[in-house]
N, C-alpha and C positions, 0 to 999 in steps of 0.2 A: 618631694620634688618629682619623682617619677609619677605619682598619682596625679599631680597637678597638670602635667603635660600630656596625659593620656588622651589621644584623639586629636591633639593639636599638631599641625604641620611643622614640626620643629625636629631638629637633631640635637639631642642633649649630650654635651661632652662633659664627662665627669673626670676632673683632674685631681690626681693624688692617690694615696694609697690609704689602706686601713683594713681593719678586721671585717668590716661589713662588705667589702668589695664583691666577693663571690655571690653573697646573698643578693645584693643589688643587681648584679648581672642577671641572675636567675629571675628576679622579680621584673626587671625590664623585658625580658623574653616573654615571660608569662603574660604580661600586660600589653604586649605588641608596641612597646616604646622604642623608638630608634634611639639608641644611645651607644656612645663610644666611651669606653673606659680607658683613658690614656695612661693611667699610672702617674708617676711623679713627672712633672715637667718643670723646667727652670730656664732662666735666661731668655734668649731669643725665641726658643720654641714656645715657652709659656706666653711671652708677649705677643707673638704672632697669633696664637690661638685666641688670646683675648681681643686683639685687633679685629679679627674676623668675626667675632661674636656680635649679637644684637645687644646683649648685656651679660653681666655676671650675676649669678644667683648665689646668695649666701644664706642657705635654709637652716641656719643654726637653731638648735633647741637648747643649747648651753649658753651661759653667759660669757661673752667674749668682750674684751676691753677694746682693742684697736687692731683688728686683723689687717696684716699686711695685704692680703688678697683685695681688700676694699681700696686701700690707698694705691696699690698697683693698678687696678682697674681704672680709678679716677685719673691716675697719671697718663693712662693711654686713652683717655677720653670716652670711657665707657661707663654708663650708669650702672648702678648696682641695685638689685631687688634683694632686700634682706629681711630676715626676721626682726620683729620689733622686740628685741631683747637685749640686755646687757648694754654695752656701749654702742652697739650698731646704729640705733637711731640718732645718736650724736653725730655720727659720720654720714650716714645715709639719711639726708634730710628729704622728707616727702615732697615731691614737686620741685626740688632744687637740685640734688645730686643723684637721685634715684627714687625708689619707691619701697615702702616697708609693707610687711604683711604680718598677720597674727602668727606666732610660732606654732608649727605643726598643723596649720590650717591649709590643706591642700586646695580647697575651693577659693580661699582668699588669694593664694599665690596664683592660681590659674587665672583668676580675673585680672590680676595685675599684669600677668604675662600677655593675656589677650589684649589688654589696652595697649601695650607697647608693640605688639605685633601689628595692631591696626593704626598706630600713630607714629610713623617714622620720624615725623617732625618733633614729636615729644621726646624720642630717643636721642635725636641730635641735640635738642636743648639741654636735656639732663646731662648728656656726655660733655657738652661744652662747659656747662656750670661745674661739673665734677672736676674737670681739668683745671678750672680757675681756682677752685677751693684748694686743690693740692698745691698749686703754684703759690697762692697767697697765705695759706695757713700751715703747710707742711714742707716748705722749701728748707734747704740747709741754711740759708740766711736767716730765716724767721726762727728756726730752731736755735741757732747761735745767739740771736738776739734775746729770745725768751730765756735761754740758759744764763746769759750774762745778767739779765734782770733778777733772776733768782740769786745768782752769786752776790749781786749788789745789795739785795735785801738781806741775804744772810750776813753780809759784811756790816750793814747797818745794825742788825740785831746783835751782832757780837760787840761792836762798839758801844751799843747801849747797855749790854750786860757788863762790859768791862768798866764802864763809868758808874754804874748803879747796881746795887744788889737788889734783891726782890722786895726788900722793905722800903726802897727809895733812897737809902743812904748812899752817899757817894763812895766810890771805891777808895778814897783817900782815908775813910774811916772804917774800912773793912779789910780783913786779911784772910786769905785761904790758908787754913791750917792743914787740911789734907783734902784730897780730891772729894768733891761733894759737900765739904763742910766749910761754912764762911762764918767767921766770928766778926760781928760788927759792934761798933760802939766807940766812944771817945776815949776809953781807957786802955786802948791797944798800945 
């Protein structure tokens, strides 16, 4: 991240804690990158920081499934620039909710950030789409509806298993002798 923004007219705000913090502060100073290391932020302070940003960068080199930082950024109408690794490309859809780049590739990240710096209309479009995706796909109502569908499918599966054993015989001709054991046949 720091290598990608070297020489760009930006202020990098690094939010969070970690064992690399001191090394990153030293590296930013050595590279002449204007960076502010805020430490942990939550609630309104975090949301205000995101609202004032051009975008949120998630430069992961590790596989992540569904980082909350991406969903929070989308909910606040900010596009995300993320590594193309793990589950990130499923959330950060190129040209729709943000932009992805090759993990660990500072030049690729730099090119994506320069594009956003030069195209404020693209930033606005991506942020608007990101907000819509959160509202449509990650709302509490959507989550509840999807969860109820899963429960319904599980109920249907249980009813099917209750009426038939794996060989296709009806439950009327099968008896459970002990957990995990089913005896089937007409001679029960």
